[in-house]
N, C-alpha and C positions, 0 to 999 in steps of 0.2 A: 221594374225594378231601378227607382235611381242608387247613384251610391250613398252608402250612410256608413256609419261607425259601426266600427266591428262589434263591438256590445251590445249594441241596439239590435246589429241584423241577427246573432245570436237568440237576443230576446225574443224578437219578433218571427223566427224561426223555430220558436214556442221549444228552445232549450232549456232555457234559465233566463233567471231576472236580470235586469242589467247589470246590477250591482255583481250579483254571482260571475257575469260573463266576466267583468273586470277580474273577478278574483283567479278565474281560470285564464285570463290572458295571461295576468302576472305571473301565474306559475308554471308558465311556456307549455300550457296542455293545449292551446289552439294557432293553427295554421292557416297562411292564404296562400293559394298556389306555391304550395312544397314548401314553404318559408316560414319558422316558428314565429310567431309575432307573443312581443314582450309588453310593447308601449300602449297605451292610451291612447284614443283616438283615430288610429288605422280606418280608411277609407275603403269601405268594400263594393268593388263595381259587382252591375247583373251577371258579369263572366268570372267570379272567383270563386276557384277552387276553394272553399273552405274544408278544414277536417278538426276533429277535437281529438285529442288522446289517438292521431294518427289514422280515424276512422272519418272518410267523407260524407259530408253533413248537406242533403238535398233541402234549399229552401222552399218550406211549401207555409206563407201566412197563411191560416184560416180564417173565414170570415165568420164563421163561428164563435162565440166567445162561452166557453166552459168556466165554469165554478164548482168547485165543492169545497165541502167543508168536513173534514177528519178528525176523528176524536183519537188524536196520536198518544200511543200507547208508553213507556218509560221504555226505554232500552234500544231506542232506533235514532238515527240519526237524522236529518233535514238534507244532506249532500245524495249524490246519485252515489258515488263513490268515496270509499274510504280505506286510506293505506292500512290503518289497522282491523281490519275485516268486519267491523262491526255492520249489521243491519241498518238497513236504509230505509227509509219513511215511503219510497216510490213504488214497489211493491205492493203498498197496501192501496194504492188507488187505481189500479191498473183493473180495465173493465170500463174506466169513463167513457170512452169511444174518441179520447184526443190526447195529445203530447202534454203532461200538463207541465207548470214548474209552482214551486211555492211562493206563498207569499210572506216574506219572510220567515224566521227560522223559530224554531223551540230546541233547547240542549236537550243532551242526550237523557238528561238524567228527569227532563219539565214534561209533561204531558198535557191534555187537553186539545182546544181547536187551533187547527191547522187548516189553513185554506190554503187553496189551489185552483190556478185557471191555467186555460190555453191560451192567453194574452199575456206574452213574457212583458209587454210595455207595462198591461195593469197593474201587474205585480209588485211592477220597480214603482209604480207612483202610489200606488197604497202603502210601500213598504217606507217611502221617503218622510223623513223628518217634514219637512216643510210643510206636508199634507195633513198634520196630525191627526192622523185617525185614531182612535183613541182604542185600548187593549186591555180589557179587566181580569185581572188573574183572583186566584182563591190561594191564599198561600196560611201552609201552617209552620210555626218556627218554633221549637226550642226555647222555651222562657215565656213566662207571664208580663202582656203586654200591657201598661196603666199609662195615663192620658199624659204623664211626663214622655214618654216615652214618644207615644201618639203627637202631640205638639212637636218634637223634636222629629221625627219624620216628616210630618205632614210643612214642614217648613221648607223642607227641602235637605240633601247632603250632596258634599264635595265626594265626587269620586276621582280615581286618577287619570278620568278623560274625559272632567269638567266637572261643573255642577249640572243636577236635574231640575232646579226650581224649585218650587211647592207641589208637592205631592197630595196627592187624592187617597187616603187611605180610611177604611173604616175597619173599627175593630166586630168582629163577628161575632166571637165568643171565644172563653179562655177554659179549656179542658184539662183540668191536674195541671202539668205542668208545662202543659203545649197550648199557641194561642192561634185562633186561625183571623186571617185579615181579608179582605177585599183592597185590591190598590188597583186606579187605572193611570195605566202611563200612556205619553205620546209618543213614545219615540221607539227604539228596537236594537239598543246595545248591547251589546254583547253581554250574556248575564247580569245585564242589569239590576235584576232583582233581587239576585243573591249578593250581589257586591252591594246597594243599599242597605239591606239587612247587617252585612258583616262589619258596615261601619256604626250599627248600636250594640255589634258583641252577638250577632246572632244568627244562629243557624237556619237555615230554612229546610224543612224536611220533607216537604210537599209544594209542588208547584205546579197550579193546573189554570190554562188560559179558560178562561169562561164565554169571552168576547172579546169579538173584532169588528170594530166597526158597526159598530149597532149587530153585529151575526151573533147569532147566541149558540152554545156549544149544544145547550137542550139535552133531549136524552138520547142520544146518537150512542152509543156503546162504542169501551176503547178498543181500538182497532179498525172498526167500520166507519163508513164516509156515505154522505149521500151528495144530492144535486141541490144548488140551492134555487129557491123560486124566483120569475122573474122580479118580483119586487124587492127580495134581497138584492139582487145584484145591481137593481137599479139605487137600491140605500149604496151600496159601497159608490157606484159611479159617482155618484153624490158628493163623496170626500173627495175625487180626483176631478171631478170636471167646475164643481161652484168656488174650491178656493185653489 
């Protein structure tokens, strides 16, 4: 193994995606040869001793790429550990036969399709904005959505961390005082859908991711997972290899 950046080392060891590894480094959770590292870009050689939260990690890069799809329930977080003691998604995907990392995240109160893979670099590429991997969500909001509001959303909105650009939003149905919509995004900013609807004074009551990169949630029960078929993995790889 040649020298590589610490965040890439963590990803290729199957511990996390590169972006999550960067967060671990910034939080002071990672040490190299007994020294806590908080700066990005530190190079790690083949004989380095890397530890996370004080526990040494053995570098075992797997040549077998496993990808699974979980139907994430509400009330679990996408980090392995939580200072508040909330349950993690990771026990839900035990038994896959590999050490997995999540492809992006869903927040505590969101549910639906969450991909995991044994390939940390693939997780990073699938979640990186430059690859524009589409995610489709079903959203229930409080309030009745009409054509004027739809046009405003489709034109894009300004958030505190920048504009969204034009949005693909489809009104599915209006039920009483609530509206169901489908929205397609090609980025994964923190709580972005809830913030999008907040700009038009609407609260999100339910948020379900139903597709990621063409992979469908389907009828997988809440809290259950399945292995992706080879054709589905190939579909995901197309997003990161062709673009």
